[in-house]
Backbone atoms as SQL, in Angstrom:
CREATE TABLE atoms (id INTEGER PRIMARY KEY, chain TEXT, resi INTEGER, resn TEXT, atom TEXT, x REAL, y REAL, z REAL);
INSERT INTO atoms VALUES
  (1, 'A', 1, 'MET', 'N', 106.590, 55.311, 182.421),
  (2, 'A', 1, 'MET', 'CA', 106.823, 56.293, 181.385),
  (3, 'A', 1, 'MET', 'C', 108.319, 56.632, 181.372),
  (4, 'A', 2, 'ALA', 'N', 108.900, 56.617, 180.208),
  (5, 'A', 2, 'ALA', 'CA', 110.348, 56.854, 180.081),
  (6, 'A', 2, 'ALA', 'C', 110.642, 58.351, 180.178),
  (7, 'A', 3, 'ASN', 'N', 111.771, 58.652, 180.743),
  (8, 'A', 3, 'ASN', 'CA', 112.223, 60.044, 180.862),
  (9, 'A', 3, 'ASN', 'C', 113.158, 60.331, 179.693),
  (10, 'A', 4, 'TYR', 'N', 112.742, 61.227, 178.795),
  (11, 'A', 4, 'TYR', 'CA', 113.528, 61.528, 177.603),
  (12, 'A', 4, 'TYR', 'C', 114.347, 62.805, 177.720),
  (13, 'A', 5, 'THR', 'N', 114.444, 63.345, 178.888),
  (14, 'A', 5, 'THR', 'CA', 115.244, 64.561, 179.039),
  (15, 'A', 5, 'THR', 'C', 116.707, 64.197, 179.019),
  (16, 'A', 6, 'MET', 'N', 117.471, 65.034, 178.361),
  (17, 'A', 6, 'MET', 'CA', 118.914, 64.817, 178.298),
  (18, 'A', 6, 'MET', 'C', 119.575, 65.705, 179.334),
  (19, 'A', 7, 'SER', 'N', 120.436, 65.130, 180.114),
  (20, 'A', 7, 'SER', 'CA', 121.151, 65.937, 181.096),
  (21, 'A', 7, 'SER', 'C', 122.630, 65.862, 180.786),
  (22, 'A', 8, 'ARG', 'N', 123.291, 66.952, 181.031),
  (23, 'A', 8, 'ARG', 'CA', 124.726, 67.025, 180.794),
  (24, 'A', 8, 'ARG', 'C', 125.437, 66.933, 182.135),
  (25, 'A', 9, 'ALA', 'N', 126.586, 66.337, 182.093),
  (26, 'A', 9, 'ALA', 'CA', 127.396, 66.265, 183.302),
  (27, 'A', 9, 'ALA', 'C', 127.893, 67.655, 183.662),
  (28, 'A', 10, 'ARG', 'N', 127.990, 67.924, 184.927),
  (29, 'A', 10, 'ARG', 'CA', 128.477, 69.222, 185.392),
  (30, 'A', 10, 'ARG', 'C', 129.964, 69.352, 185.019),
  (31, 'A', 11, 'PRO', 'N', 130.347, 70.485, 184.409),
  (32, 'A', 11, 'PRO', 'CA', 131.762, 70.647, 184.032),
  (33, 'A', 11, 'PRO', 'C', 132.678, 70.556, 185.254),
  (34, 'A', 12, 'SER', 'N', 133.823, 69.911, 185.051),
  (35, 'A', 12, 'SER', 'CA', 134.756, 69.748, 186.163),
  (36, 'A', 12, 'SER', 'C', 135.753, 70.895, 186.248),
  (37, 'A', 13, 'SER', 'N', 135.699, 71.818, 185.294),
  (38, 'A', 13, 'SER', 'CA', 136.605, 72.958, 185.324),
  (39, 'A', 13, 'SER', 'C', 135.825, 74.223, 184.981),
  (40, 'A', 14, 'ASN', 'N', 136.499, 75.340, 185.027),
  (41, 'A', 14, 'ASN', 'CA', 135.872, 76.609, 184.703),
  (42, 'A', 14, 'ASN', 'C', 136.136, 77.019, 183.258),
  (43, 'A', 15, 'PHE', 'N', 136.473, 76.058, 182.397),
  (44, 'A', 15, 'PHE', 'CA', 136.802, 76.367, 181.016),
  (45, 'A', 15, 'PHE', 'C', 135.650, 77.051, 180.293),
  (46, 'A', 16, 'GLU', 'N', 134.435, 76.531, 180.449),
  (47, 'A', 16, 'GLU', 'CA', 133.288, 77.123, 179.757),
  (48, 'A', 16, 'GLU', 'C', 133.005, 78.535, 180.253),
  (49, 'A', 17, 'LEU', 'N', 133.162, 78.773, 181.547),
  (50, 'A', 17, 'LEU', 'CA', 132.981, 80.124, 182.081),
  (51, 'A', 17, 'LEU', 'C', 134.040, 81.064, 181.503),
  (52, 'A', 18, 'ALA', 'N', 135.288, 80.599, 181.467),
  (53, 'A', 18, 'ALA', 'CA', 136.372, 81.418, 180.915),
  (54, 'A', 18, 'ALA', 'C', 136.135, 81.675, 179.427),
  (55, 'A', 19, 'SER', 'N', 135.648, 80.668, 178.711),
  (56, 'A', 19, 'SER', 'CA', 135.357, 80.829, 177.293),
  (57, 'A', 19, 'SER', 'C', 134.227, 81.837, 177.087),
  (58, 'A', 20, 'TRP', 'N', 133.190, 81.748, 177.890),
  (59, 'A', 20, 'TRP', 'CA', 132.074, 82.689, 177.810),
  (60, 'A', 20, 'TRP', 'C', 132.561, 84.116, 178.069),
  (61, 'A', 21, 'LEU', 'N', 133.378, 84.275, 179.099),
  (62, 'A', 21, 'LEU', 'CA', 133.905, 85.590, 179.439),
  (63, 'A', 21, 'LEU', 'C', 134.825, 86.111, 178.328),
  (64, 'A', 22, 'TYR', 'N', 135.670, 85.230, 177.774),
  (65, 'A', 22, 'TYR', 'CA', 136.566, 85.636, 176.691),
  (66, 'A', 22, 'TYR', 'C', 135.775, 86.145, 175.491),
  (67, 'A', 23, 'MET', 'N', 134.675, 85.480, 175.157),
  (68, 'A', 23, 'MET', 'CA', 133.873, 85.917, 174.008),
  (69, 'A', 23, 'MET', 'C', 133.343, 87.331, 174.220),
  (70, 'A', 24, 'ARG', 'N', 132.938, 87.651, 175.436),
  (71, 'A', 24, 'ARG', 'CA', 132.398, 88.985, 175.706),
  (72, 'A', 24, 'ARG', 'C', 133.502, 90.040, 175.666),
  (73, 'A', 25, 'VAL', 'N', 134.603, 89.771, 176.337),
  (74, 'A', 25, 'VAL', 'CA', 135.709, 90.738, 176.392),
  (75, 'A', 25, 'VAL', 'C', 136.331, 90.910, 175.005),
  (76, 'A', 26, 'SER', 'N', 136.592, 89.809, 174.312),
  (77, 'A', 26, 'SER', 'CA', 137.210, 89.923, 172.984),
  (78, 'A', 26, 'SER', 'C', 136.268, 90.612, 172.008),
  (79, 'A', 27, 'GLY', 'N', 134.964, 90.396, 172.140),
  (80, 'A', 27, 'GLY', 'CA', 134.003, 91.065, 171.268),
  (81, 'A', 27, 'GLY', 'C', 134.045, 92.575, 171.433),
  (82, 'A', 28, 'VAL', 'N', 134.132, 93.043, 172.671),
  (83, 'A', 28, 'VAL', 'CA', 134.216, 94.482, 172.930),
  (84, 'A', 28, 'VAL', 'C', 135.537, 95.036, 172.391),
  (85, 'A', 29, 'LEU', 'N', 136.638, 94.323, 172.634),
  (86, 'A', 29, 'LEU', 'CA', 137.947, 94.778, 172.135),
  (87, 'A', 29, 'LEU', 'C', 137.971, 94.813, 170.607),
  (88, 'A', 30, 'ILE', 'N', 137.401, 93.801, 169.978),
  (89, 'A', 30, 'ILE', 'CA', 137.346, 93.783, 168.513),
  (90, 'A', 30, 'ILE', 'C', 136.563, 94.984, 168.008),
  (91, 'A', 31, 'ALA', 'N', 135.466, 95.309, 168.662),
  (92, 'A', 31, 'ALA', 'CA', 134.661, 96.457, 168.236),
  (93, 'A', 31, 'ALA', 'C', 135.488, 97.739, 168.285),
  (94, 'A', 32, 'PHE', 'N', 136.255, 97.946, 169.359),
  (95, 'A', 32, 'PHE', 'CA', 137.078, 99.153, 169.459),
  (96, 'A', 32, 'PHE', 'C', 138.206, 99.158, 168.422),
  (97, 'A', 33, 'PHE', 'N', 138.872, 98.028, 168.253),
  (98, 'A', 33, 'PHE', 'CA', 139.951, 97.953, 167.273),
  (99, 'A', 33, 'PHE', 'C', 139.415, 98.173, 165.861),
  (100, 'A', 34, 'LEU', 'N', 138.259, 97.592, 165.551),
  (101, 'A', 34, 'LEU', 'CA', 137.685, 97.772, 164.220),
  (102, 'A', 34, 'LEU', 'C', 137.217, 99.203, 163.995),
  (103, 'A', 35, 'LEU', 'N', 136.678, 99.833, 165.025),
  (104, 'A', 35, 'LEU', 'CA', 136.307, 101.244, 164.888),
  (105, 'A', 35, 'LEU', 'C', 137.533, 102.091, 164.572),
  (106, 'A', 36, 'GLY', 'N', 138.640, 101.813, 165.267),
  (107, 'A', 36, 'GLY', 'CA', 139.891, 102.520, 164.964),
  (108, 'A', 36, 'GLY', 'C', 140.333, 102.266, 163.541),
  (109, 'A', 37, 'HIS', 'N', 140.248, 101.031, 163.101),
  (110, 'A', 37, 'HIS', 'CA', 140.633, 100.682, 161.732),
  (111, 'A', 37, 'HIS', 'C', 139.752, 101.414, 160.722),
  (112, 'A', 38, 'ILE', 'N', 138.460, 101.410, 160.962),
  (113, 'A', 38, 'ILE', 'CA', 137.527, 102.065, 160.025),
  (114, 'A', 38, 'ILE', 'C', 137.787, 103.566, 159.968),
  (115, 'A', 39, 'VAL', 'N', 138.001, 104.175, 161.124),
  (116, 'A', 39, 'VAL', 'CA', 138.261, 105.620, 161.139),
  (117, 'A', 39, 'VAL', 'C', 139.527, 105.938, 160.358),
  (118, 'A', 40, 'ILE', 'N', 140.588, 105.180, 160.591),
  (119, 'A', 40, 'ILE', 'CA', 141.868, 105.464, 159.941),
  (120, 'A', 40, 'ILE', 'C', 141.840, 105.129, 158.450),
  (121, 'A', 41, 'MET', 'N', 141.301, 103.978, 158.121),
  (122, 'A', 41, 'MET', 'CA', 141.387, 103.500, 156.742),
  (123, 'A', 41, 'MET', 'C', 140.250, 103.978, 155.841),
  (124, 'A', 42, 'HIS', 'N', 139.145, 104.442, 156.428),
  (125, 'A', 42, 'HIS', 'CA', 138.006, 104.768, 155.576),
  (126, 'A', 42, 'HIS', 'C', 137.433, 106.170, 155.809),
  (127, 'A', 43, 'ILE', 'N', 137.793, 106.798, 156.906),
  (128, 'A', 43, 'ILE', 'CA', 137.264, 108.140, 157.174),
  (129, 'A', 43, 'ILE', 'C', 138.363, 109.195, 157.061),
  (130, 'A', 44, 'LEU', 'N', 139.486, 108.975, 157.735),
  (131, 'A', 44, 'LEU', 'CA', 140.576, 109.959, 157.690),
  (132, 'A', 44, 'LEU', 'C', 141.304, 109.968, 156.347),
  (133, 'A', 45, 'HIS', 'N', 141.307, 108.833, 155.672),
  (134, 'A', 45, 'HIS', 'CA', 141.997, 108.725, 154.382),
  (135, 'A', 45, 'HIS', 'C', 141.006, 108.285, 153.323),
  (136, 'A', 46, 'HIS', 'N', 141.019, 109.007, 152.219),
  (137, 'A', 46, 'HIS', 'CA', 140.146, 108.667, 151.102),
  (138, 'A', 46, 'HIS', 'C', 140.676, 107.413, 150.418),
  (139, 'A', 47, 'VAL', 'N', 139.799, 106.695, 149.768),
  (140, 'A', 47, 'VAL', 'CA', 140.180, 105.454, 149.111),
  (141, 'A', 47, 'VAL', 'C', 141.287, 105.669, 148.069),
  (142, 'A', 48, 'ASP', 'N', 141.366, 106.856, 147.488),
  (143, 'A', 48, 'ASP', 'CA', 142.416, 107.133, 146.502),
  (144, 'A', 48, 'ASP', 'C', 143.800, 107.219, 147.133),
  (145, 'A', 49, 'GLU', 'N', 143.858, 107.473, 148.438),
  (146, 'A', 49, 'GLU', 'CA', 145.145, 107.587, 149.140),
  (147, 'A', 49, 'GLU', 'C', 145.695, 106.232, 149.570),
  (148, 'A', 50, 'ILE', 'N', 144.845, 105.245, 149.653),
  (149, 'A', 50, 'ILE', 'CA', 145.262, 103.951, 150.181),
  (150, 'A', 50, 'ILE', 'C', 145.788, 103.096, 149.034),
  (151, 'A', 51, 'ASP', 'N', 147.102, 102.938, 149.023),
  (152, 'A', 51, 'ASP', 'CA', 147.758, 102.132, 148.011),
  (153, 'A', 51, 'ASP', 'C', 148.933, 101.410, 148.676),
  (154, 'A', 52, 'TYR', 'N', 149.782, 100.826, 147.860),
  (155, 'A', 52, 'TYR', 'CA', 150.926, 100.087, 148.393),
  (156, 'A', 52, 'TYR', 'C', 151.821, 100.990, 149.239),
  (157, 'A', 53, 'ALA', 'N', 152.077, 102.196, 148.769),
  (158, 'A', 53, 'ALA', 'CA', 152.953, 103.108, 149.508),
  (159, 'A', 53, 'ALA', 'C', 152.344, 103.457, 150.868),
  (160, 'A', 54, 'PHE', 'N', 151.035, 103.655, 150.921),
  (161, 'A', 54, 'PHE', 'CA', 150.361, 103.953, 152.182),
  (162, 'A', 54, 'PHE', 'C', 150.506, 102.779, 153.147),
  (163, 'A', 55, 'ALA', 'N', 150.256, 101.572, 152.652),
  (164, 'A', 55, 'ALA', 'CA', 150.364, 100.383, 153.497),
  (165, 'A', 55, 'ALA', 'C', 151.807, 100.165, 153.952),
  (166, 'A', 56, 'ALA', 'N', 152.770, 100.377, 153.060),
  (167, 'A', 56, 'ALA', 'CA', 154.181, 100.207, 153.427),
  (168, 'A', 56, 'ALA', 'C', 154.596, 101.209, 154.488),
  (169, 'A', 57, 'GLU', 'N', 154.145, 102.450, 154.341),
  (170, 'A', 57, 'GLU', 'CA', 154.468, 103.473, 155.340),
  (171, 'A', 57, 'GLU', 'C', 153.822, 103.139, 156.685),
  (172, 'A', 58, 'ARG', 'N', 152.606, 102.659, 156.644),
  (173, 'A', 58, 'ARG', 'CA', 151.896, 102.302, 157.878),
  (174, 'A', 58, 'ARG', 'C', 152.591, 101.135, 158.578),
  (175, 'A', 59, 'LEU', 'N', 152.991, 100.125, 157.809),
  (176, 'A', 59, 'LEU', 'CA', 153.630, 98.951, 158.412),
  (177, 'A', 59, 'LEU', 'C', 155.086, 99.200, 158.804),
  (178, 'A', 60, 'ALA', 'N', 155.637, 100.330, 158.417),
  (179, 'A', 60, 'ALA', 'CA', 156.988, 100.675, 158.860),
  (180, 'A', 60, 'ALA', 'C', 156.980, 101.065, 160.337),
  (181, 'A', 61, 'ASN', 'N', 155.832, 101.428, 160.852),
  (182, 'A', 61, 'ASN', 'CA', 155.688, 101.820, 162.251),
  (183, 'A', 61, 'ASN', 'C', 155.354, 100.581, 163.089),
  (184, 'A', 62, 'PRO', 'N', 156.186, 100.242, 164.092),
  (185, 'A', 62, 'PRO', 'CA', 155.929, 99.059, 164.924),
  (186, 'A', 62, 'PRO', 'C', 154.567, 99.092, 165.633),
  (187, 'A', 63, 'PHE', 'N', 154.085, 100.288, 165.953),
  (188, 'A', 63, 'PHE', 'CA', 152.778, 100.385, 166.609),
  (189, 'A', 63, 'PHE', 'C', 151.689, 99.756, 165.752),
  (190, 'A', 64, 'TRP', 'N', 151.697, 100.045, 164.454),
  (191, 'A', 64, 'TRP', 'CA', 150.658, 99.515, 163.574),
  (192, 'A', 64, 'TRP', 'C', 150.810, 98.023, 163.340),
  (193, 'A', 65, 'ARG', 'N', 152.034, 97.540, 163.363),
  (194, 'A', 65, 'ARG', 'CA', 152.226, 96.092, 163.239),
  (195, 'A', 65, 'ARG', 'C', 151.632, 95.380, 164.452),
  (196, 'A', 66, 'ILE', 'N', 151.887, 95.918, 165.640),
  (197, 'A', 66, 'ILE', 'CA', 151.332, 95.327, 166.863),
  (198, 'A', 66, 'ILE', 'C', 149.804, 95.460, 166.858),
  (199, 'A', 67, 'TYR', 'N', 149.289, 96.623, 166.478),
  (200, 'A', 67, 'TYR', 'CA', 147.847, 96.863, 166.395),
  (201, 'A', 67, 'TYR', 'C', 147.191, 95.816, 165.490),
  (202, 'A', 68, 'ASP', 'N', 147.757, 95.619, 164.304),
  (203, 'A', 68, 'ASP', 'CA', 147.201, 94.650, 163.360),
  (204, 'A', 68, 'ASP', 'C', 147.328, 93.225, 163.881),
  (205, 'A', 69, 'LEU', 'N', 148.434, 92.914, 164.552),
  (206, 'A', 69, 'LEU', 'CA', 148.619, 91.575, 165.111),
  (207, 'A', 69, 'LEU', 'C', 147.604, 91.306, 166.222),
  (208, 'A', 70, 'VAL', 'N', 147.390, 92.281, 167.098),
  (209, 'A', 70, 'VAL', 'CA', 146.402, 92.104, 168.169),
  (210, 'A', 70, 'VAL', 'C', 145.010, 91.927, 167.568),
  (211, 'A', 71, 'LEU', 'N', 144.666, 92.735, 166.581),
  (212, 'A', 71, 'LEU', 'CA', 143.372, 92.608, 165.929),
  (213, 'A', 71, 'LEU', 'C', 143.231, 91.234, 165.276),
  (214, 'A', 72, 'LEU', 'N', 144.245, 90.776, 164.577),
  (215, 'A', 72, 'LEU', 'CA', 144.225, 89.456, 163.956),
  (216, 'A', 72, 'LEU', 'C', 144.039, 88.367, 165.011),
  (217, 'A', 73, 'GLY', 'N', 144.813, 88.446, 166.093),
  (218, 'A', 73, 'GLY', 'CA', 144.711, 87.441, 167.148),
  (219, 'A', 73, 'GLY', 'C', 143.333, 87.413, 167.793),
  (220, 'A', 74, 'LEU', 'N', 142.790, 88.585, 168.076),
  (221, 'A', 74, 'LEU', 'CA', 141.455, 88.647, 168.677),
  (222, 'A', 74, 'LEU', 'C', 140.390, 88.071, 167.747),
  (223, 'A', 75, 'VAL', 'N', 140.438, 88.449, 166.487),
  (224, 'A', 75, 'VAL', 'CA', 139.416, 88.006, 165.544),
  (225, 'A', 75, 'VAL', 'C', 139.496, 86.493, 165.326),
  (226, 'A', 76, 'VAL', 'N', 140.694, 85.964, 165.132),
  (227, 'A', 76, 'VAL', 'CA', 140.828, 84.528, 164.879),
  (228, 'A', 76, 'VAL', 'C', 140.427, 83.726, 166.114),
  (229, 'A', 77, 'THR', 'N', 140.906, 84.093, 167.294),
  (230, 'A', 77, 'THR', 'CA', 140.570, 83.312, 168.489),
  (231, 'A', 77, 'THR', 'C', 139.100, 83.459, 168.859),
  (232, 'A', 78, 'HIS', 'N', 138.523, 84.633, 168.641),
  (233, 'A', 78, 'HIS', 'CA', 137.092, 84.830, 168.891),
  (234, 'A', 78, 'HIS', 'C', 136.271, 83.931, 167.954),
  (235, 'A', 79, 'GLY', 'N', 136.654, 83.921, 166.696),
  (236, 'A', 79, 'GLY', 'CA', 135.960, 83.071, 165.733),
  (237, 'A', 79, 'GLY', 'C', 136.111, 81.589, 166.040),
  (238, 'A', 80, 'LEU', 'N', 137.308, 81.174, 166.432),
  (239, 'A', 80, 'LEU', 'CA', 137.532, 79.770, 166.782),
  (240, 'A', 80, 'LEU', 'C', 136.720, 79.367, 168.004),
  (241, 'A', 81, 'SER', 'N', 136.644, 80.256, 168.976),
  (242, 'A', 81, 'SER', 'CA', 135.867, 79.952, 170.176),
  (243, 'A', 81, 'SER', 'C', 134.383, 79.807, 169.847),
  (244, 'A', 82, 'GLY', 'N', 133.888, 80.675, 168.986),
  (245, 'A', 82, 'GLY', 'CA', 132.492, 80.563, 168.566),
  (246, 'A', 82, 'GLY', 'C', 132.240, 79.297, 167.761),
  (247, 'A', 83, 'ALA', 'N', 133.154, 78.961, 166.868),
  (248, 'A', 83, 'ALA', 'CA', 133.012, 77.743, 166.067),
  (249, 'A', 83, 'ALA', 'C', 133.073, 76.503, 166.955),
  (250, 'A', 84, 'ARG', 'N', 133.911, 76.524, 167.986),
  (251, 'A', 84, 'ARG', 'CA', 133.987, 75.409, 168.934),
  (252, 'A', 84, 'ARG', 'C', 132.642, 75.198, 169.625),
  (253, 'A', 85, 'THR', 'N', 132.001, 76.286, 169.999),
  (254, 'A', 85, 'THR', 'CA', 130.697, 76.192, 170.654),
  (255, 'A', 85, 'THR', 'C', 129.656, 75.609, 169.703),
  (256, 'A', 86, 'VAL', 'N', 129.680, 76.051, 168.449),
  (257, 'A', 86, 'VAL', 'CA', 128.735, 75.521, 167.458),
  (258, 'A', 86, 'VAL', 'C', 128.968, 74.029, 167.259),
  (259, 'A', 87, 'LEU', 'N', 130.224, 73.614, 167.141),
  (260, 'A', 87, 'LEU', 'CA', 130.520, 72.189, 166.979),
  (261, 'A', 87, 'LEU', 'C', 130.032, 71.391, 168.194),
  (262, 'A', 88, 'ASP', 'N', 130.243, 71.908, 169.389),
  (263, 'A', 88, 'ASP', 'CA', 129.782, 71.216, 170.591),
  (264, 'A', 88, 'ASP', 'C', 128.260, 71.071, 170.604),
  (265, 'A', 89, 'ASP', 'N', 127.560, 72.071, 170.090),
  (266, 'A', 89, 'ASP', 'CA', 126.101, 72.052, 170.100),
  (267, 'A', 89, 'ASP', 'C', 125.506, 71.158, 169.022),
  (268, 'A', 90, 'TYR', 'N', 126.126, 71.086, 167.849),
  (269, 'A', 90, 'TYR', 'CA', 125.480, 70.436, 166.710),
  (270, 'A', 90, 'TYR', 'C', 126.141, 69.157, 166.215),
  (271, 'A', 91, 'VAL', 'N', 127.369, 68.883, 166.584),
  (272, 'A', 91, 'VAL', 'CA', 128.019, 67.635, 166.162),
  (273, 'A', 91, 'VAL', 'C', 128.028, 66.705, 167.366),
  (274, 'A', 92, 'HIS', 'N', 127.207, 65.663, 167.296),
  (275, 'A', 92, 'HIS', 'CA', 126.999, 64.808, 168.460),
  (276, 'A', 92, 'HIS', 'C', 127.962, 63.631, 168.536),
  (277, 'A', 93, 'SER', 'N', 128.551, 63.252, 167.431),
  (278, 'A', 93, 'SER', 'CA', 129.520, 62.155, 167.433),
  (279, 'A', 93, 'SER', 'C', 130.855, 62.672, 167.964),
  (280, 'A', 94, 'ARG', 'N', 131.371, 61.997, 168.984),
  (281, 'A', 94, 'ARG', 'CA', 132.649, 62.441, 169.576),
  (282, 'A', 94, 'ARG', 'C', 133.780, 62.403, 168.565),
  (283, 'A', 95, 'GLY', 'N', 133.792, 61.397, 167.716),
  (284, 'A', 95, 'GLY', 'CA', 134.856, 61.269, 166.721),
  (285, 'A', 95, 'GLY', 'C', 134.835, 62.403, 165.705),
  (286, 'A', 96, 'TRP', 'N', 133.658, 62.679, 165.149),
  (287, 'A', 96, 'TRP', 'CA', 133.538, 63.772, 164.182),
  (288, 'A', 96, 'TRP', 'C', 133.846, 65.113, 164.837),
  (289, 'A', 97, 'ARG', 'N', 133.357, 65.293, 166.059),
  (290, 'A', 97, 'ARG', 'CA', 133.606, 66.557, 166.754),
  (291, 'A', 97, 'ARG', 'C', 135.103, 66.754, 166.982),
  (292, 'A', 98, 'ALA', 'N', 135.800, 65.697, 167.378),
  (293, 'A', 98, 'ALA', 'CA', 137.248, 65.786, 167.602),
  (294, 'A', 98, 'ALA', 'C', 137.980, 66.087, 166.294),
  (295, 'A', 99, 'LEU', 'N', 137.574, 65.425, 165.212),
  (296, 'A', 99, 'LEU', 'CA', 138.212, 65.656, 163.917),
  (297, 'A', 99, 'LEU', 'C', 137.984, 67.097, 163.452),
  (298, 'A', 100, 'LEU', 'N', 136.744, 67.566, 163.531),
  (299, 'A', 100, 'LEU', 'CA', 136.442, 68.924, 163.077),
  (300, 'A', 100, 'LEU', 'C', 137.130, 69.983, 163.936),
  (301, 'A', 101, 'LYS', 'N', 137.200, 69.755, 165.233),
  (302, 'A', 101, 'LYS', 'CA', 137.908, 70.706, 166.102),
  (303, 'A', 101, 'LYS', 'C', 139.397, 70.726, 165.793),
  (304, 'A', 102, 'THR', 'N', 139.960, 69.570, 165.521),
  (305, 'A', 102, 'THR', 'CA', 141.387, 69.507, 165.185),
  (306, 'A', 102, 'THR', 'C', 141.670, 70.282, 163.897),
  (307, 'A', 103, 'ILE', 'N', 140.838, 70.070, 162.884),
  (308, 'A', 103, 'ILE', 'CA', 141.008, 70.799, 161.623),
  (309, 'A', 103, 'ILE', 'C', 140.830, 72.295, 161.851),
  (310, 'A', 104, 'MET', 'N', 139.794, 72.649, 162.613),
  (311, 'A', 104, 'MET', 'CA', 139.497, 74.064, 162.867),
  (312, 'A', 104, 'MET', 'C', 140.656, 74.748, 163.600),
  (313, 'A', 105, 'TRP', 'N', 141.159, 74.135, 164.650),
  (314, 'A', 105, 'TRP', 'CA', 142.256, 74.747, 165.417),
  (315, 'A', 105, 'TRP', 'C', 143.540, 74.779, 164.604),
  (316, 'A', 106, 'ALA', 'N', 143.793, 73.751, 163.794),
  (317, 'A', 106, 'ALA', 'CA', 144.991, 73.753, 162.950),
  (318, 'A', 106, 'ALA', 'C', 144.935, 74.904, 161.941),
  (319, 'A', 107, 'LEU', 'N', 143.769, 75.108, 161.324),
  (320, 'A', 107, 'LEU', 'CA', 143.625, 76.229, 160.389),
  (321, 'A', 107, 'LEU', 'C', 143.753, 77.567, 161.111),
  (322, 'A', 108, 'GLY', 'N', 143.199, 77.666, 162.303),
  (323, 'A', 108, 'GLY', 'CA', 143.305, 78.902, 163.079),
  (324, 'A', 108, 'GLY', 'C', 144.748, 79.232, 163.410),
  (325, 'A', 109, 'VAL', 'N', 145.504, 78.236, 163.848),
  (326, 'A', 109, 'VAL', 'CA', 146.918, 78.453, 164.158),
  (327, 'A', 109, 'VAL', 'C', 147.677, 78.817, 162.883),
  (328, 'A', 110, 'LEU', 'N', 147.358, 78.156, 161.781),
  (329, 'A', 110, 'LEU', 'CA', 147.997, 78.478, 160.505),
  (330, 'A', 110, 'LEU', 'C', 147.737, 79.931, 160.112),
  (331, 'A', 111, 'PHE', 'N', 146.492, 80.385, 160.233),
  (332, 'A', 111, 'PHE', 'CA', 146.164, 81.781, 159.898),
  (333, 'A', 111, 'PHE', 'C', 146.916, 82.752, 160.800),
  (334, 'A', 112, 'LEU', 'N', 147.005, 82.443, 162.089),
  (335, 'A', 112, 'LEU', 'CA', 147.740, 83.321, 163.004),
  (336, 'A', 112, 'LEU', 'C', 149.221, 83.372, 162.665),
  (337, 'A', 113, 'VAL', 'N', 149.803, 82.222, 162.382),
  (338, 'A', 113, 'VAL', 'CA', 151.233, 82.164, 162.072),
  (339, 'A', 113, 'VAL', 'C', 151.533, 82.884, 160.761),
  (340, 'A', 114, 'VAL', 'N', 150.739, 82.622, 159.735),
  (341, 'A', 114, 'VAL', 'CA', 150.963, 83.277, 158.440),
  (342, 'A', 114, 'VAL', 'C', 150.743, 84.784, 158.568),
  (343, 'A', 115, 'GLY', 'N', 149.692, 85.188, 159.273),
  (344, 'A', 115, 'GLY', 'CA', 149.427, 86.617, 159.460),
  (345, 'A', 115, 'GLY', 'C', 150.543, 87.315, 160.208),
  (346, 'A', 116, 'ALA', 'N', 151.022, 86.702, 161.287),
  (347, 'A', 116, 'ALA', 'CA', 152.130, 87.284, 162.057),
  (348, 'A', 116, 'ALA', 'C', 153.402, 87.324, 161.216),
  (349, 'A', 117, 'PHE', 'N', 153.642, 86.268, 160.445),
  (350, 'A', 117, 'PHE', 'CA', 154.821, 86.222, 159.583),
  (351, 'A', 117, 'PHE', 'C', 154.791, 87.372, 158.575),
  (352, 'A', 118, 'VAL', 'N', 153.654, 87.581, 157.949),
  (353, 'A', 118, 'VAL', 'CA', 153.528, 88.663, 156.964),
  (354, 'A', 118, 'VAL', 'C', 153.721, 90.021, 157.633),
  (355, 'A', 119, 'LEU', 'N', 153.100, 90.216, 158.790),
  (356, 'A', 119, 'LEU', 'CA', 153.205, 91.508, 159.476),
  (357, 'A', 119, 'LEU', 'C', 154.639, 91.840, 159.889),
  (358, 'A', 120, 'PHE', 'N', 155.379, 90.839, 160.342),
  (359, 'A', 120, 'PHE', 'CA', 156.705, 91.130, 160.895),
  (360, 'A', 120, 'PHE', 'C', 157.857, 90.915, 159.934),
  (361, 'A', 121, 'THR', 'N', 157.596, 90.361, 158.769),
  (362, 'A', 121, 'THR', 'CA', 158.678, 90.204, 157.791),
  (363, 'A', 121, 'THR', 'C', 158.469, 91.091, 156.581),
  (364, 'A', 122, 'PHE', 'N', 157.415, 91.875, 156.571),
  (365, 'A', 122, 'PHE', 'CA', 157.131, 92.761, 155.435),
  (366, 'A', 122, 'PHE', 'C', 158.247, 93.777, 155.264),
  (367, 'A', 123, 'GLN', 'N', 158.808, 93.802, 154.071),
  (368, 'A', 123, 'GLN', 'CA', 159.820, 94.789, 153.698),
  (369, 'A', 123, 'GLN', 'C', 159.354, 95.487, 152.449),
  (370, 'A', 124, 'PRO', 'N', 159.155, 96.800, 152.490),
  (371, 'A', 124, 'PRO', 'CA', 158.652, 97.492, 151.302),
  (372, 'A', 124, 'PRO', 'C', 159.655, 97.415, 150.154),
  (373, 'A', 125, 'VAL', 'N', 159.107, 97.259, 148.974),
  (374, 'A', 125, 'VAL', 'CA', 159.906, 97.229, 147.749),
  (375, 'A', 125, 'VAL', 'C', 159.947, 98.646, 147.191),
  (376, 'A', 126, 'THR', 'N', 161.146, 99.150, 147.017),
  (377, 'A', 126, 'THR', 'CA', 161.282, 100.506, 146.452),
  (378, 'A', 126, 'THR', 'C', 161.535, 100.408, 144.962),
  (379, 'A', 127, 'ALA', 'N', 160.942, 101.318, 144.236),
  (380, 'A', 127, 'ALA', 'CA', 161.069, 101.294, 142.761),
  (381, 'A', 127, 'ALA', 'C', 162.361, 101.938, 142.315);
């Protein structure tokens, strides 16, 4: 009788453990950062107050630029890590998996670079 069980080779590094731990820690941090964002942008300030001038004033403060950059970095890397796990689970061809991971990581880096560029080069336009 043939044995049809699939076994995986034991990982040679702690990458998967570190990835698992990162997902848990980044998820908790994202929750706190998003709660702060929701309180500031949706509870303390009414939707009528949030306009270009509000955003320009907020981004004039380096603290908020760093806050937004950390939130962006956490969200993008958390999402990429989750997508990597999904690709590992469902894409069985090594070639396709490598291609999709390359595209995914390239887009992730692009989003981080563009987001950081916008956050740190933003100059308010005065009328």
